[in-house]
Each structure stands twice: as C-alpha cells, then as structure tokens.
TORLOVO-908377 format. One record per residue (C-alpha): residue number from 1; chain; x, y, z. Coordinates in steps of 0.1 Angstrom, whole numbers, plus 5000, padded with zeros to 4 digits. Example, Ala and Ser with C-alpha at 12.3 -4.5 7.8 and 13.67 -1.06 7.14 Angstrom:
// residues 2
@resi:1 chain:A x:5123 y:4955 z:5078;
@resi:2 chain:A x:5137 y:4989 z:5071;
// end
This chain:
// residues 380
@resi:1 chain:A x:5195 y:4894 z:5197;
@resi:2 chain:A x:5179 y:4860 z:5188;
@resi:3 chain:A x:5189 y:4841 z:5157;
@resi:4 chain:A x:5167 y:4845 z:5126;
@resi:5 chain:A x:5139 y:4820 z:5126;
@resi:6 chain:A x:5102 y:4815 z:5130;
@resi:7 chain:A x:5084 y:4829 z:5161;
@resi:8 chain:A x:5062 y:4801 z:5176;
@resi:9 chain:A x:5035 y:4824 z:5190;
@resi:10 chain:A x:5031 y:4842 z:5157;
@resi:11 chain:A x:5030 y:4809 z:5138;
@resi:12 chain:A x:5003 y:4796 z:5161;
@resi:13 chain:A x:4982 y:4828 z:5156;
@resi:14 chain:A x:4985 y:4826 z:5119;
@resi:15 chain:A x:4978 y:4789 z:5117;
@resi:16 chain:A x:4947 y:4795 z:5138;
@resi:17 chain:A x:4934 y:4822 z:5115;
@resi:18 chain:A x:4941 y:4801 z:5084;
@resi:19 chain:A x:4921 y:4773 z:5099;
@resi:20 chain:A x:4893 y:4797 z:5107;
@resi:21 chain:A x:4892 y:4807 z:5070;
@resi:22 chain:A x:4904 y:4843 z:5074;
@resi:23 chain:A x:4930 y:4838 z:5047;
@resi:24 chain:A x:4947 y:4808 z:5030;
@resi:25 chain:A x:4983 y:4819 z:5035;
@resi:26 chain:A x:5005 y:4843 z:5054;
@resi:27 chain:A x:5041 y:4854 z:5052;
@resi:28 chain:A x:5056 y:4875 z:5079;
@resi:29 chain:A x:5089 y:4893 z:5086;
@resi:30 chain:A x:5099 y:4911 z:5118;
@resi:31 chain:A x:5131 y:4931 z:5115;
@resi:32 chain:A x:5151 y:4952 z:5140;
@resi:33 chain:A x:5180 y:4976 z:5134;
@resi:34 chain:A x:5184 y:4964 z:5098;
@resi:35 chain:A x:5183 y:4926 z:5105;
@resi:36 chain:A x:5156 y:4901 z:5100;
@resi:37 chain:A x:5148 y:4885 z:5134;
@resi:38 chain:A x:5117 y:4864 z:5127;
@resi:39 chain:A x:5103 y:4852 z:5094;
@resi:40 chain:A x:5079 y:4825 z:5083;
@resi:41 chain:A x:5055 y:4813 z:5056;
@resi:42 chain:A x:5023 y:4794 z:5064;
@resi:43 chain:A x:4994 y:4780 z:5043;
@resi:44 chain:A x:4988 y:4779 z:5006;
@resi:45 chain:A x:4994 y:4809 z:4984;
@resi:46 chain:A x:4970 y:4793 z:4959;
@resi:47 chain:A x:4941 y:4770 z:4968;
@resi:48 chain:A x:4924 y:4768 z:4934;
@resi:49 chain:A x:4928 y:4758 z:4907;
@resi:50 chain:A x:4957 y:4739 z:4924;
@resi:51 chain:A x:4974 y:4741 z:4957;
@resi:52 chain:A x:5007 y:4759 z:4959;
@resi:53 chain:A x:5023 y:4764 z:4994;
@resi:54 chain:A x:5034 y:4798 z:5005;
@resi:55 chain:A x:5071 y:4804 z:5009;
@resi:56 chain:A x:5092 y:4834 z:5020;
@resi:57 chain:A x:5097 y:4841 z:4982;
@resi:58 chain:A x:5059 y:4842 z:4974;
@resi:59 chain:A x:5050 y:4874 z:4957;
@resi:60 chain:A x:5018 y:4892 z:4968;
@resi:61 chain:A x:4996 y:4919 z:4954;
@resi:62 chain:A x:5004 y:4946 z:4979;
@resi:63 chain:A x:4973 y:4966 z:4970;
@resi:64 chain:A x:4973 y:4999 z:4989;
@resi:65 chain:A x:5008 y:4995 z:5002;
@resi:66 chain:A x:5015 y:5010 z:4967;
@resi:67 chain:A x:5005 y:5043 z:4982;
@resi:68 chain:A x:5034 y:5048 z:5006;
@resi:69 chain:A x:5060 y:5024 z:4992;
@resi:70 chain:A x:5059 y:5039 z:4956;
@resi:71 chain:A x:5038 y:5070 z:4953;
@resi:72 chain:A x:5046 y:5085 z:4987;
@resi:73 chain:A x:5083 y:5076 z:4983;
@resi:74 chain:A x:5085 y:5092 z:4949;
@resi:75 chain:A x:5067 y:5124 z:4961;
@resi:76 chain:A x:5089 y:5125 z:4992;
@resi:77 chain:A x:5120 y:5124 z:4970;
@resi:78 chain:A x:5107 y:5154 z:4951;
@resi:79 chain:A x:5100 y:5173 z:4983;
@resi:80 chain:A x:5136 y:5166 z:4993;
@resi:81 chain:A x:5149 y:5181 z:4960;
@resi:82 chain:A x:5125 y:5211 z:4962;
@resi:83 chain:A x:5108 y:5200 z:4929;
@resi:84 chain:A x:5075 y:5201 z:4948;
@resi:85 chain:A x:5064 y:5211 z:4983;
@resi:86 chain:A x:5037 y:5198 z:5005;
@resi:87 chain:A x:5021 y:5232 z:5003;
@resi:88 chain:A x:5022 y:5232 z:4964;
@resi:89 chain:A x:4987 y:5235 z:4949;
@resi:90 chain:A x:4978 y:5205 z:4928;
@resi:91 chain:A x:4964 y:5229 z:4902;
@resi:92 chain:A x:4999 y:5242 z:4896;
@resi:93 chain:A x:5007 y:5209 z:4879;
@resi:94 chain:A x:4972 y:5196 z:4869;
@resi:95 chain:A x:4949 y:5222 z:4853;
@resi:96 chain:A x:4920 y:5198 z:4859;
@resi:97 chain:A x:4922 y:5209 z:4896;
@resi:98 chain:A x:4918 y:5246 z:4887;
@resi:99 chain:A x:4881 y:5246 z:4894;
@resi:100 chain:A x:4868 y:5266 z:4924;
@resi:101 chain:A x:4863 y:5237 z:4947;
@resi:102 chain:A x:4897 y:5221 z:4940;
@resi:103 chain:A x:4921 y:5249 z:4933;
@resi:104 chain:A x:4932 y:5252 z:4970;
@resi:105 chain:A x:4939 y:5214 z:4973;
@resi:106 chain:A x:4976 y:5209 z:4980;
@resi:107 chain:A x:5000 y:5179 z:4974;
@resi:108 chain:A x:5003 y:5175 z:5011;
@resi:109 chain:A x:4965 y:5172 z:5015;
@resi:110 chain:A x:4965 y:5144 z:4989;
@resi:111 chain:A x:4993 y:5126 z:5007;
@resi:112 chain:A x:4975 y:5128 z:5040;
@resi:113 chain:A x:4940 y:5120 z:5027;
@resi:114 chain:A x:4926 y:5154 z:5037;
@resi:115 chain:A x:4919 y:5169 z:5003;
@resi:116 chain:A x:4881 y:5164 z:5003;
@resi:117 chain:A x:4881 y:5139 z:4975;
@resi:118 chain:A x:4858 y:5109 z:4980;
@resi:119 chain:A x:4872 y:5076 z:4991;
@resi:120 chain:A x:4864 y:5058 z:4958;
@resi:121 chain:A x:4846 y:5060 z:4925;
@resi:122 chain:A x:4844 y:5034 z:4897;
@resi:123 chain:A x:4866 y:5053 z:4872;
@resi:124 chain:A x:4862 y:5025 z:4846;
@resi:125 chain:A x:4826 y:5036 z:4844;
@resi:126 chain:A x:4828 y:5073 z:4850;
@resi:127 chain:A x:4857 y:5077 z:4825;
@resi:128 chain:A x:4837 y:5058 z:4799;
@resi:129 chain:A x:4863 y:5031 z:4796;
@resi:130 chain:A x:4890 y:5055 z:4785;
@resi:131 chain:A x:4921 y:5059 z:4807;
@resi:132 chain:A x:4929 y:5092 z:4792;
@resi:133 chain:A x:4897 y:5106 z:4807;
@resi:134 chain:A x:4907 y:5097 z:4843;
@resi:135 chain:A x:4921 y:5131 z:4854;
@resi:136 chain:A x:4892 y:5151 z:4839;
@resi:137 chain:A x:4868 y:5126 z:4856;
@resi:138 chain:A x:4884 y:5131 z:4890;
@resi:139 chain:A x:4884 y:5169 z:4884;
@resi:140 chain:A x:4846 y:5167 z:4880;
@resi:141 chain:A x:4839 y:5146 z:4911;
@resi:142 chain:A x:4824 y:5168 z:4938;
@resi:143 chain:A x:4843 y:5171 z:4970;
@resi:144 chain:A x:4829 y:5154 z:5001;
@resi:145 chain:A x:4842 y:5181 z:5024;
@resi:146 chain:A x:4863 y:5212 z:5024;
@resi:147 chain:A x:4900 y:5205 z:5021;
@resi:148 chain:A x:4920 y:5202 z:5054;
@resi:149 chain:A x:4888 y:5199 z:5075;
@resi:150 chain:A x:4887 y:5161 z:5077;
@resi:151 chain:A x:4907 y:5129 z:5070;
@resi:152 chain:A x:4889 y:5105 z:5047;
@resi:153 chain:A x:4910 y:5078 z:5031;
@resi:154 chain:A x:4909 y:5083 z:4994;
@resi:155 chain:A x:4920 y:5062 z:4965;
@resi:156 chain:A x:4912 y:5091 z:4942;
@resi:157 chain:A x:4938 y:5113 z:4959;
@resi:158 chain:A x:4966 y:5088 z:4953;
@resi:159 chain:A x:4955 y:5081 z:4917;
@resi:160 chain:A x:4958 y:5118 z:4912;
@resi:161 chain:A x:4993 y:5118 z:4927;
@resi:162 chain:A x:5004 y:5091 z:4904;
@resi:163 chain:A x:4991 y:5111 z:4874;
@resi:164 chain:A x:5008 y:5142 z:4888;
@resi:165 chain:A x:5041 y:5123 z:4890;
@resi:166 chain:A x:5037 y:5112 z:4854;
@resi:167 chain:A x:5030 y:5147 z:4842;
@resi:168 chain:A x:5059 y:5161 z:4862;
@resi:169 chain:A x:5085 y:5135 z:4849;
@resi:170 chain:A x:5072 y:5126 z:4815;
@resi:171 chain:A x:5074 y:5089 z:4825;
@resi:172 chain:A x:5047 y:5064 z:4832;
@resi:173 chain:A x:5045 y:5055 z:4869;
@resi:174 chain:A x:5057 y:5019 z:4864;
@resi:175 chain:A x:5088 y:5031 z:4846;
@resi:176 chain:A x:5094 y:5059 z:4871;
@resi:177 chain:A x:5092 y:5034 z:4900;
@resi:178 chain:A x:5116 y:5010 z:4882;
@resi:179 chain:A x:5141 y:5038 z:4875;
@resi:180 chain:A x:5141 y:5055 z:4909;
@resi:181 chain:A x:5132 y:5026 z:4933;
@resi:182 chain:A x:5134 y:4991 z:4920;
@resi:183 chain:A x:5166 y:4993 z:4900;
@resi:184 chain:A x:5187 y:5013 z:4925;
@resi:185 chain:A x:5176 y:4988 z:4953;
@resi:186 chain:A x:5183 y:4958 z:4930;
@resi:187 chain:A x:5148 y:4945 z:4935;
@resi:188 chain:A x:5141 y:4914 z:4914;
@resi:189 chain:A x:5107 y:4904 z:4927;
@resi:190 chain:A x:5090 y:4939 z:4929;
@resi:191 chain:A x:5071 y:4953 z:4900;
@resi:192 chain:A x:5038 y:4963 z:4884;
@resi:193 chain:A x:5022 y:4939 z:4859;
@resi:194 chain:A x:5040 y:4906 z:4866;
@resi:195 chain:A x:5049 y:4885 z:4836;
@resi:196 chain:A x:5026 y:4855 z:4830;
@resi:197 chain:A x:5056 y:4831 z:4835;
@resi:198 chain:A x:5058 y:4842 z:4872;
@resi:199 chain:A x:5022 y:4833 z:4880;
@resi:200 chain:A x:5029 y:4802 z:4900;
@resi:201 chain:A x:5051 y:4822 z:4923;
@resi:202 chain:A x:5023 y:4847 z:4931;
@resi:203 chain:A x:4996 y:4844 z:4957;
@resi:204 chain:A x:4961 y:4843 z:4941;
@resi:205 chain:A x:4933 y:4867 z:4948;
@resi:206 chain:A x:4896 y:4868 z:4943;
@resi:207 chain:A x:4876 y:4849 z:4917;
@resi:208 chain:A x:4863 y:4877 z:4896;
@resi:209 chain:A x:4856 y:4911 z:4912;
@resi:210 chain:A x:4825 y:4901 z:4932;
@resi:211 chain:A x:4832 y:4925 z:4960;
@resi:212 chain:A x:4839 y:4955 z:4938;
@resi:213 chain:A x:4809 y:4946 z:4916;
@resi:214 chain:A x:4786 y:4946 z:4946;
@resi:215 chain:A x:4801 y:4979 z:4958;
@resi:216 chain:A x:4796 y:4994 z:4924;
@resi:217 chain:A x:4760 y:4983 z:4923;
@resi:218 chain:A x:4754 y:4998 z:4957;
@resi:219 chain:A x:4769 y:5031 z:4947;
@resi:220 chain:A x:4744 y:5034 z:4918;
@resi:221 chain:A x:4773 y:5043 z:4894;
@resi:222 chain:A x:4758 y:5024 z:4864;
@resi:223 chain:A x:4764 y:4992 z:4845;
@resi:224 chain:A x:4798 y:4979 z:4836;
@resi:225 chain:A x:4802 y:4951 z:4811;
@resi:226 chain:A x:4839 y:4942 z:4815;
@resi:227 chain:A x:4840 y:4925 z:4849;
@resi:228 chain:A x:4866 y:4898 z:4852;
@resi:229 chain:A x:4852 y:4864 z:4859;
@resi:230 chain:A x:4883 y:4843 z:4863;
@resi:231 chain:A x:4906 y:4839 z:4893;
@resi:232 chain:A x:4926 y:4871 z:4896;
@resi:233 chain:A x:4960 y:4856 z:4899;
@resi:234 chain:A x:4991 y:4876 z:4887;
@resi:235 chain:A x:4969 y:4906 z:4878;
@resi:236 chain:A x:4962 y:4935 z:4900;
@resi:237 chain:A x:4931 y:4929 z:4921;
@resi:238 chain:A x:4919 y:4965 z:4923;
@resi:239 chain:A x:4895 y:4974 z:4895;
@resi:240 chain:A x:4906 y:5010 z:4890;
@resi:241 chain:A x:4943 y:5000 z:4889;
@resi:242 chain:A x:4934 y:4973 z:4863;
@resi:243 chain:A x:4915 y:4998 z:4842;
@resi:244 chain:A x:4946 y:5022 z:4844;
@resi:245 chain:A x:4969 y:4995 z:4829;
@resi:246 chain:A x:4979 y:4977 z:4861;
@resi:247 chain:A x:5000 y:5006 z:4876;
@resi:248 chain:A x:4984 y:5034 z:4895;
@resi:249 chain:A x:4992 y:5057 z:4924;
@resi:250 chain:A x:4970 y:5038 z:4947;
@resi:251 chain:A x:4975 y:5001 z:4938;
@resi:252 chain:A x:4992 y:4977 z:4915;
@resi:253 chain:A x:5025 y:4969 z:4933;
@resi:254 chain:A x:5036 y:4933 z:4936;
@resi:255 chain:A x:5064 y:4922 z:4959;
@resi:256 chain:A x:5077 y:4895 z:4982;
@resi:257 chain:A x:5080 y:4900 z:5020;
@resi:258 chain:A x:5118 y:4903 z:5018;
@resi:259 chain:A x:5117 y:4930 z:4991;
@resi:260 chain:A x:5089 y:4948 z:5009;
@resi:261 chain:A x:5113 y:4949 z:5038;
@resi:262 chain:A x:5139 y:4965 z:5015;
@resi:263 chain:A x:5114 y:4992 z:5006;
@resi:264 chain:A x:5104 y:4997 z:5042;
@resi:265 chain:A x:5140 y:5002 z:5052;
@resi:266 chain:A x:5142 y:5032 z:5030;
@resi:267 chain:A x:5118 y:5050 z:5054;
@resi:268 chain:A x:5142 y:5042 z:5083;
@resi:269 chain:A x:5173 y:5048 z:5064;
@resi:270 chain:A x:5190 y:5016 z:5072;
@resi:271 chain:A x:5217 y:5008 z:5046;
@resi:272 chain:A x:5221 y:4972 z:5056;
@resi:273 chain:A x:5194 y:4957 z:5033;
@resi:274 chain:A x:5208 y:4938 z:5004;
@resi:275 chain:A x:5243 y:4950 z:5012;
@resi:276 chain:A x:5236 y:4986 z:5001;
@resi:277 chain:A x:5259 y:5013 z:5012;
@resi:278 chain:A x:5246 y:5046 z:5026;
@resi:279 chain:A x:5250 y:5064 z:4994;
@resi:280 chain:A x:5222 y:5043 z:4978;
@resi:281 chain:A x:5196 y:5055 z:5002;
@resi:282 chain:A x:5166 y:5070 z:4984;
@resi:283 chain:A x:5156 y:5096 z:5009;
@resi:284 chain:A x:5175 y:5122 z:5030;
@resi:285 chain:A x:5172 y:5122 z:5068;
@resi:286 chain:A x:5152 y:5155 z:5067;
@resi:287 chain:A x:5126 y:5139 z:5044;
@resi:288 chain:A x:5125 y:5107 z:5064;
@resi:289 chain:A x:5115 y:5127 z:5095;
@resi:290 chain:A x:5082 y:5135 z:5077;
@resi:291 chain:A x:5069 y:5100 z:5080;
@resi:292 chain:A x:5066 y:5100 z:5117;
@resi:293 chain:A x:5052 y:5136 z:5119;
@resi:294 chain:A x:5015 y:5141 z:5124;
@resi:295 chain:A x:5004 y:5165 z:5097;
@resi:296 chain:A x:4967 y:5162 z:5105;
@resi:297 chain:A x:4965 y:5174 z:5141;
@resi:298 chain:A x:4930 y:5176 z:5154;
@resi:299 chain:A x:4914 y:5156 z:5126;
@resi:300 chain:A x:4900 y:5120 z:5126;
@resi:301 chain:A x:4933 y:5103 z:5120;
@resi:302 chain:A x:4969 y:5110 z:5126;
@resi:303 chain:A x:4985 y:5111 z:5091;
@resi:304 chain:A x:5020 y:5117 z:5078;
@resi:305 chain:A x:5033 y:5117 z:5042;
@resi:306 chain:A x:5017 y:5086 z:5028;
@resi:307 chain:A x:5013 y:5068 z:5061;
@resi:308 chain:A x:4989 y:5064 z:5091;
@resi:309 chain:A x:5004 y:5069 z:5125;
@resi:310 chain:A x:4999 y:5044 z:5153;
@resi:311 chain:A x:4985 y:5073 z:5174;
@resi:312 chain:A x:4953 y:5070 z:5154;
@resi:313 chain:A x:4925 y:5056 z:5175;
@resi:314 chain:A x:4917 y:5021 z:5163;
@resi:315 chain:A x:4946 y:5017 z:5139;
@resi:316 chain:A x:4959 y:4983 z:5130;
@resi:317 chain:A x:4992 y:4990 z:5148;
@resi:318 chain:A x:4977 y:4978 z:5181;
@resi:319 chain:A x:4987 y:4989 z:5216;
@resi:320 chain:A x:5024 y:4979 z:5216;
@resi:321 chain:A x:5038 y:5001 z:5189;
@resi:322 chain:A x:5049 y:5036 z:5198;
@resi:323 chain:A x:5025 y:5064 z:5187;
@resi:324 chain:A x:5050 y:5078 z:5162;
@resi:325 chain:A x:5052 y:5044 z:5144;
@resi:326 chain:A x:5037 y:5046 z:5109;
@resi:327 chain:A x:5021 y:5020 z:5087;
@resi:328 chain:A x:4996 y:5010 z:5060;
@resi:329 chain:A x:4974 y:4981 z:5050;
@resi:330 chain:A x:4963 y:4967 z:5017;
@resi:331 chain:A x:4928 y:4955 z:5008;
@resi:332 chain:A x:4941 y:4921 z:4996;
@resi:333 chain:A x:4953 y:4914 z:5032;
@resi:334 chain:A x:4988 y:4930 z:5034;
@resi:335 chain:A x:5003 y:4954 z:5060;
@resi:336 chain:A x:5036 y:4971 z:5068;
@resi:337 chain:A x:5043 y:4990 z:5101;
@resi:338 chain:A x:5075 y:5008 z:5110;
@resi:339 chain:A x:5087 y:5018 z:5144;
@resi:340 chain:A x:5113 y:5045 z:5140;
@resi:341 chain:A x:5121 y:5046 z:5178;
@resi:342 chain:A x:5134 y:5011 z:5180;
@resi:343 chain:A x:5141 y:5007 z:5142;
@resi:344 chain:A x:5117 y:4978 z:5139;
@resi:345 chain:A x:5097 y:4968 z:5108;
@resi:346 chain:A x:5066 y:4944 z:5109;
@resi:347 chain:A x:5054 y:4929 z:5076;
@resi:348 chain:A x:5024 y:4906 z:5073;
@resi:349 chain:A x:5013 y:4895 z:5038;
@resi:350 chain:A x:4981 y:4875 z:5034;
@resi:351 chain:A x:4957 y:4869 z:5005;
@resi:352 chain:A x:4924 y:4872 z:5024;
@resi:353 chain:A x:4905 y:4877 z:4991;
@resi:354 chain:A x:4913 y:4843 z:4977;
@resi:355 chain:A x:4891 y:4812 z:4980;
@resi:356 chain:A x:4867 y:4828 z:5004;
@resi:357 chain:A x:4830 y:4837 z:5000;
@resi:358 chain:A x:4820 y:4872 z:5007;
@resi:359 chain:A x:4823 y:4890 z:5031;
@resi:360 chain:A x:4861 y:4890 z:5034;
@resi:361 chain:A x:4875 y:4887 z:5069;
@resi:362 chain:A x:4884 y:4920 z:5087;
@resi:363 chain:A x:4919 y:4911 z:5098;
@resi:364 chain:A x:4929 y:4942 z:5117;
@resi:365 chain:A x:4927 y:4923 z:5150;
@resi:366 chain:A x:4951 y:4897 z:5136;
@resi:367 chain:A x:4975 y:4925 z:5126;
@resi:368 chain:A x:4973 y:4940 z:5161;
@resi:369 chain:A x:4980 y:4906 z:5177;
@resi:370 chain:A x:5008 y:4900 z:5153;
@resi:371 chain:A x:5025 y:4932 z:5163;
@resi:372 chain:A x:5020 y:4926 z:5200;
@resi:373 chain:A x:5035 y:4891 z:5198;
@resi:374 chain:A x:5064 y:4903 z:5177;
@resi:375 chain:A x:5072 y:4932 z:5202;
@resi:376 chain:A x:5070 y:4907 z:5231;
@resi:377 chain:A x:5094 y:4883 z:5214;
@resi:378 chain:A x:5118 y:4911 z:5204;
@resi:379 chain:A x:5118 y:4925 z:5239;
@resi:380 chain:A x:5124 y:4891 z:5254;
// end
C-alpha cells in the first residue's frame, strides 16, 4: 500500500475546478482498510472578507451529511437495541403523525426517503417563527405521494427523525450526538453550533441566504423578514436548521475531513481510527449490514438506512464504486462515500456556496471523477 500523501491526479482535478470557479477550496481523504492513503487540502477556505487557506484541519459545514452521520447513526443504534424498528409507525412516538394520511408512515420510510413527505418547506415561515410549532407544522403538510410508492429526498423526513429522537430520549439532538457519538469517539472538531472563537478555522459559506430566498419566493410560501444578510461563516447554512437552533436531523453538523473519516469508519466497523479498540464501536455488525442493503427495491433510487446506494442510476458515486457502496452529499459541497467490499472511504469537502454568484456549481461530475481517480490510484 502506498505511503500517505497527496494524489497528483486528484490534486490536478481539484485545482482545475477551483480555477473554474466551482468552489474556492477542497479537502479530500481516501482511506482503505482503516488507513488514510491519500489526503490533501487545496485553495482558500475563506475568500472574503479575508483569505484563509484550506488545511486538512479546516472544519466544514457538512450540511446533509448530518442525515446519515448523526441522525441515521443514532436511529441505527436504537434499531440494534430494539428500542425502535424500521417497521415502527412514526405515530407510535409522535401523535402529530396520527392523521389518516400519515399514520402508516414508518421510521424506515423516513430513513429511506419513501414516506411521501415533500422534499422541503420553509418551516421558519410555516411555523410562524416558533420552533415549538415545527412538528405540528410537518404533521399538517400534505403528502406528495402514498408512502412506500416512491423515493423523494426529503429534509422534512429527517427533521422529523431528529425530533423523534429528542422525544424518545428526552435530550436535545446536539446533546444526544455529543453523548453517544462525539464523546465516545473523542472527536474534538465535530459539533453543532461552533463557538465564535473557532470561526477562522471554518470554511465560509454563502453571503446571506440568496439561494434559499429565491427558492422560497418561487414556492409562494409567503414573506419572511429575518433573512441573514452577512457572510454565513461558522453558522449553519441551511435556513431550517438555523431556525431550529443550529442542530436538526437534516443539517447542522460541522466537522473536519479527518473526523468525518472517524464517523464514516463506524459504518464499516474499523476500530483503527484514533486508536479506538473494538469495544468502542458504535454499531453492531448486524446493524452495519443495513447500510449496504437496498430497502427501496423497484423505486427511483436504491436507498438503505440513511444512505443512497451506488447502484442508483446517476448517483454521485460514479462508475468505479461497487453497487453496494453507500454515500451521501451535502448542499454546501460535501460528500462521503463508503465501499464496504474493499473497506474504502472517500471524503471530499468543498464550500461551493462561498464567494460565488448564483447558480452554484453542480459538482456531482467532480465527485464521480474524484472517486474514479482514487480507485485507480488505490488499485495501482
């Protein structure tokens, strides 16, 4: 196996896309069998108001990687203990889902985006600016389709899962994640709601919420007076997560590439990360098998517990990851893919929403090329 270091072809790809304006910075890690093989940091994590180069320690807003790395993991732990089941009706825990159109929705359907809930709604408007109204608001949102008949990626489904976990445990999601994930894994640069003193070590995001503001206007949801105007830097980018206090089931997680790798290792079960022994693993082998199992056969996407499978047509995995590989992307420009067959992990963190006029670049082709170049280099 080669020594840990940069991978020239990956570096060239990312330098090219930074020059093209797709994103101002990129940090990547490629690991195999519990060991980091390639890693590098390119570009500037902050372009304005000042330039701060990206490093391997730069912390990124992971956006929707929160879904599998926190919410999916916490749910999977409870599936392993029998506290919940994938077939458990959500209404068993949340009476707001006891309505006729939602009473059949299961936890498994929320985890696989097959519940029928819409992709997104501006909860900060619909809940009238009150976080405590969120669950009732989601409960009133009409379904887009009958449960288990389609796969439609839904932030609302994972926001619901975060609230379900809070109801089940009596702890806020951020505290629950700290107690059950961050502290046991000794993570020091992974959290919700970073302290202001850490700002210079964090990659910056969009100036204001122009993209979401436009989306909101197009949806006809109504007027909102509290849009952020400043550079979003060290605060969660996602508007619903910000409204919910910075920690939600769908977004809000911040982490470095190295500590994202530590989290990803839990889904493979490798104990090597950070010198942990096997007894510190967060998930049992039986539960880990759920992440590479297609639970949405015959529907638009192949989905497992919290993850998309590489067998999904058009996924960001690309052609060189086995179809049972599983991964996820984040709106800010992040991604994590895991190949359980070869015990490989591919992490690419960018901040594509920073210092760029709309529209943001679609970087799925970059992700696919990154994975192909990494596989070629590993196989060599």
